[in-house]
C-alpha positions in Angstrom: 0.0 0.0 0.0 1.3 3.4 -1.0 2.2 5.7 1.9 0.1 8.8 2.2 1.7 12.2 1.6 1.6 15.7 2.9 1.1 17.8 -0.2 1.5 21.5 -0.6 -0.8 23.1 -3.3 0.2 26.6 -4.3 -2.2 28.3 -6.7 -3.8 31.7 -6.7 -7.1 30.3 -8.1 -9.2 29.2 -5.2 -11.3 26.9 -7.3 -8.2 25.0 -8.4 -6.9 24.8 -4.8 -10.2 23.5 -3.6 -10.5 21.0 -6.5 -7.1 19.5 -5.9 -7.5 19.6 -2.1 -10.8 17.6 -2.3 -9.3 15.0 -4.7 -6.2 14.5 -2.7 -7.9 14.4 0.6 -10.4 11.8 -0.8 -7.3 9.5 -1.2 -6.2 10.2 2.4 -3.4 12.7 1.7 -2.9 15.7 4.0 -3.1 18.9 2.0 -1.5 22.3 2.7 -3.3 24.8 0.5 -1.9 28.3 -0.1 -2.9 31.1 -2.4 0.3 33.2 -2.1 4.0 32.9 -1.6 4.2 34.2 2.0 1.5 31.8 3.2 3.1 28.9 1.4 6.5 29.6 3.0 5.0 30.1 6.4 3.2 26.7 6.2 6.3 25.0 5.0 8.1 26.3 8.0 5.6 24.5 10.2 5.6 21.3 8.3 7.8 20.4 5.3 5.7 18.8 2.6 6.4 15.5 0.9 5.3 16.8 -2.5 4.5 20.3 -3.9 2.1 21.3 -6.6 3.1 24.8 -7.8 1.5 27.1 -10.3 4.2 28.9 -12.2 1.7 31.5 -13.6 1.0 33.2 -10.3 1.2 37.0 -10.5 4.6 38.4 -11.3 5.9 34.8 -11.6 5.5 34.2 -7.9 5.6 30.5 -8.6 9.3 30.7 -9.6 10.0 33.0 -6.8 8.5 30.6 -4.3 10.6 27.7 -5.5 13.8 29.8 -5.4 13.1 30.9 -1.9 12.0 27.4 -0.8 15.3 26.0 -2.0 17.3 28.8 -0.3 15.6 28.2 3.0 15.5 24.4 3.0 18.7 23.8 1.1 19.0 20.2 1.9 15.4 19.2 1.4 14.5 16.8 -1.4 10.8 17.6 -2.2 9.4 16.5 -5.6 7.5 19.2 -7.5 4.7 19.2 -9.9 4.7 22.3 -12.1 1.5 23.9 -13.4 2.2 26.4 -16.2 -1.3 27.3 -17.4 -5.0 26.7 -16.7 -4.9 24.0 -19.3 -2.1 22.3 -17.4 -4.2 22.5 -14.3 -7.0 20.8 -16.0 -4.8 18.0 -17.1 -3.3 17.6 -13.6 -6.8 17.5 -12.1 -7.9 14.9 -14.7 -5.0 12.5 -14.6 -2.6 13.7 -12.0 0.3 12.5 -14.1 3.5 14.6 -14.2 5.6 12.3 -16.3 5.5 14.9 -19.1 6.2 17.8 -16.7 8.9 16.5 -14.5 10.3 13.0 -15.4 12.2 12.7 -12.2 9.0 12.8 -10.2 6.2 10.3 -10.8 2.7 10.9 -9.7 0.3 8.6 -11.4 -3.3 7.6 -11.1 -6.8 8.0 -12.4 -9.6 10.1 -10.9 -13.1 8.9 -10.4 -16.0 11.3 -11.2 -14.1 14.0 -13.1 -16.3 13.9 -16.1 -13.3 13.3 -18.4 -12.7 10.1 -20.3 -9.1 8.7 -20.1 -7.1 9.2 -23.4 -6.6 5.6 -24.7 -3.6 6.9 -26.7 -1.8 8.1 -23.7 -0.1 6.4 -20.7 -2.8 6.6 -18.1 -0.5 5.5 -15.3 -1.3 3.1 -12.5 -4.8 2.9 -10.9 -6.2 1.0 -8.0 -9.5 -0.7 -8.1 -11.4 2.5 -7.4 -9.5 4.7 -9.8 -8.0 6.5 -6.9 -4.8 8.5 -6.9 -1.5 6.7 -6.3 1.7 8.5 -5.6 5.2 7.2 -6.2 8.1 9.5 -5.5 11.6 9.1 -7.0 13.0 11.2 -4.2 14.4 13.7 -6.6 13.5 17.4 -6.6 13.2 19.9 -9.4 16.7 21.1 -10.2 16.0 24.7 -11.2 13.2 27.1 -11.9 14.7 29.9 -14.0 15.9 30.1 -17.5 15.6 27.1 -19.9 13.6 24.0 -19.2 16.8 21.9 -19.4 17.1 22.9 -15.7 13.8 21.3 -15.0 14.0 18.2 -17.1 16.5 15.4 -17.2 19.6 16.3 -19.4 19.4 14.6 -22.8 15.7 13.8 -22.4 15.1 14.0 -26.1 18.6 13.0 -27.2 18.6 11.4 -30.6 14.9 12.3 -31.3 13.6 14.4 -34.1 10.9 17.0 -33.4 8.8 18.7 -36.1 7.1 21.9 -35.0 4.7 23.9 -37.3 4.6 27.6 -36.7 8.1 27.2 -35.3 9.4 30.7 -36.3 7.9 32.6 -33.4 6.1 32.4 -30.1 5.1 29.0 -28.6 6.6 27.1 -31.6 10.0 28.8 -31.3 10.2 28.4 -27.6 9.2 24.7 -27.8 11.9 24.2 -30.5 14.5 25.9 -28.3 13.6 23.9 -25.1 13.4 20.5 -26.8 16.6 21.2 -28.8 18.4 22.1 -25.6 17.3 18.7 -24.2 19.0 16.9 -27.1 16.4 16.9 -29.9 17.1 17.6 -33.6 14.5 20.2 -34.6 12.6 20.8 -37.8 10.5 24.0 -38.0 8.2 25.4 -40.6 6.0 28.4 -41.3 4.8 30.7 -44.0 7.3 33.5 -43.6 10.9 32.7 -44.8 12.5 35.7 -43.0 11.1 34.6 -39.6 12.3 31.1 -40.2 15.7 32.2 -41.2 16.1 34.2 -37.9 14.7 31.3 -35.9 17.1 28.8 -37.4 20.0 31.1 -36.7 18.9 31.6 -33.1 18.5 27.8 -32.5 21.8 27.0 -34.2 23.6 29.6 -32.1 22.5 27.4 -29.1 24.1 24.3 -30.6 20.8 22.9 -31.7 20.8 20.9 -35.0 18.0 22.6 -36.9 16.2 22.4 -40.3 13.8 25.1 -41.3 11.9 25.7 -44.5 8.7 27.5 -45.5 5.6 25.3 -45.6 2.0 26.4 -45.8 -0.1 23.9 -43.9 -3.1 24.8 -46.0 -1.4 23.1 -49.0 -1.2 19.3 -48.7 1.4 19.0 -51.5 3.6 21.5 -49.7 3.2 19.5 -46.5 4.2 16.3 -48.3 7.3 17.8 -49.8 8.3 19.3 -46.4 7.9 16.1 -44.5 9.9 14.3 -47.2 12.7 16.8 -46.8 12.7 16.4 -43.0 13.0 12.6 -43.4 15.8 13.1 -45.9 17.7 15.2 -43.4 17.0 13.4 -40.2 15.8 9.9 -41.2 12.8 9.9 -38.8 10.2 12.0 -37.0 9.5 11.2 -33.3 7.4 14.1 -32.2 5.0 16.4 -34.1 3.8 19.6 -32.5 0.9 21.1 -34.5 1.3 24.7 -33.4 0.6 26.6 -36.6 -2.7 28.4 -36.9 -4.4 31.8 -37.2 -7.6 33.6 -36.4 -8.9 37.1 -35.9 -11.5 38.6 -33.5 -14.9 39.2 -34.9 -18.6 39.0 -33.9 -20.4 36.1 -35.4 -22.9 38.3 -37.3 -20.0 40.1 -39.0 -18.1 37.0 -40.0 -18.4 36.0 -43.6 -18.5 32.4 -44.9 -15.2 33.0 -46.6 -13.6 34.1 -43.3 -15.0 31.2 -41.4 -13.8 28.7 -44.1 -10.3 30.3 -44.1 -9.8 29.6 -40.4 -11.3 26.1 -40.6 -8.9 25.4 -43.5 -5.9 26.7 -41.6 -6.5 25.5 -38.0 -8.4 22.3 -38.6 -7.7 21.0 -42.1 -4.1 22.2 -41.9 -3.5 20.4 -38.7 -5.1 17.2 -40.1 -3.0 17.4 -43.3 0.3 17.7 -41.4 -0.8 15.0 -38.9 -1.8 12.6 -41.7 1.4 13.1 -43.6 3.7 12.7 -40.7 1.8 9.6 -39.4 1.9 7.8 -42.8 5.4 8.8 -43.9 7.1 8.4 -40.5 5.3 7.4 -37.4 3.3 4.4 -38.6 6.3 2.8 -40.3 8.3 3.5 -37.2 5.6 1.9 -35.0 6.2 4.9 -32.6 5.4 8.6 -32.4 4.0 11.4 -30.3 1.7 14.1 -31.6 0.8 17.2 -29.6 -2.0 19.5 -31.0 -2.0 23.1 -29.7 -5.6 24.2 -29.3 -7.5 26.7 -27.2 -9.9 26.8 -24.2 -13.1 25.9 -26.1 -15.0 23.8 -23.5 -17.5 26.7 -22.9 -17.5 28.1 -26.4 -15.3 30.8 -27.8 -17.3 34.1 -28.0 -15.7 36.6 -30.3 -14.0 34.0 -32.4 -16.6 31.4 -33.4 -14.5 30.3 -36.4 -11.5 29.3 -34.3 -13.7 27.8 -31.6 -15.2 25.5 -34.2 -11.8 24.7 -35.7 -10.2 24.0 -32.3 -13.1 21.9 -31.2 -12.6 19.8 -34.3 -8.9 19.3 -33.5 -9.9 18.3 -30.0 -12.2 15.6 -31.3 -9.7 14.6 -33.9 -7.1 14.2 -31.1 -9.3 11.9 -29.1 -10.2 9.8 -32.2 -6.6 9.4 -33.4 -5.5 8.5 -29.9 -7.7 5.5 -30.1 -7.1 4.6 -33.7 -3.4 5.0 -33.8 -2.6 3.5 -30.4 -2.1 0.2 -32.3 0.8 1.9 -34.1 2.5 3.1 -30.9 1.4 6.7 -31.6 0.3 8.8 -28.7 -1.9 11.8 -29.5 -2.7 14.6 -27.0 -3.8 18.3 -27.1 -2.8 21.2 -24.9 -4.8 24.5 -24.6 -2.6 27.4 -23.4 -4.3 30.1 -21.5 
């Protein structure tokens, strides 16, 4: 039987704190809930937790500040940490309470009963007991650093030898993902519609010692996608991870949105994502019998007022993600979606 833990939950959202507290206490764990850094540090001084769940998106990056201060005060402590980086990540933590993708050196696995979410058959759902209750296993290793690049958080060489393809990789989330995964050992292929942005991105990544291939590719054009994927395979020989990050939309009221505008966003965000996914799966991942696909979507569970076109497109990608997770599990392909924000 797994030992029960004392768990610190630090999040400025009271609903998140309450949700995690209820779930953890149902499994017999003692919970220290804090909404700000001073309160969290004060409670740690009374009782050092066995595990910490920390939101990094607290105001003024208080989450990072808390962990720096915690490590300074309790220099010799060895407390595993679960990192929450956005509300979407909080939802995933609440749904599956699995941090293998967030902090490989800390393992927190288990299923949750009564969350209203169906487990993703294409993902590793972890270990469950007969009731679907939370089970915690700690490796006894703490997070190694909270500032700068994620290679301070993740195991060195985590993606060593792997090839990661990122659409929309010239800027924003795509470029940051390319940088972080490259610093963890991956070879990186990025694409986008603007050659000048890609050129700058490739130069930036290569300056960090990351083996990079970048070329223009319009995900609205299936033939261009096929040619680009072929070139990536020619350069690197395989594709292990696909991050579908490319997309575009514009704010508008529903009554002012034309059919042409609606169709343009569907073609870009939904059909473009499908076309790239289909090409990479058939040309690389299915023959390899292995692959991981991450689709970047949006918070669409309650609709998307002001951008009905992208809400519809992202909802389509969400359903596609769940469907492919089931269909392609037989090929060793895991398919998941993340919703930043």
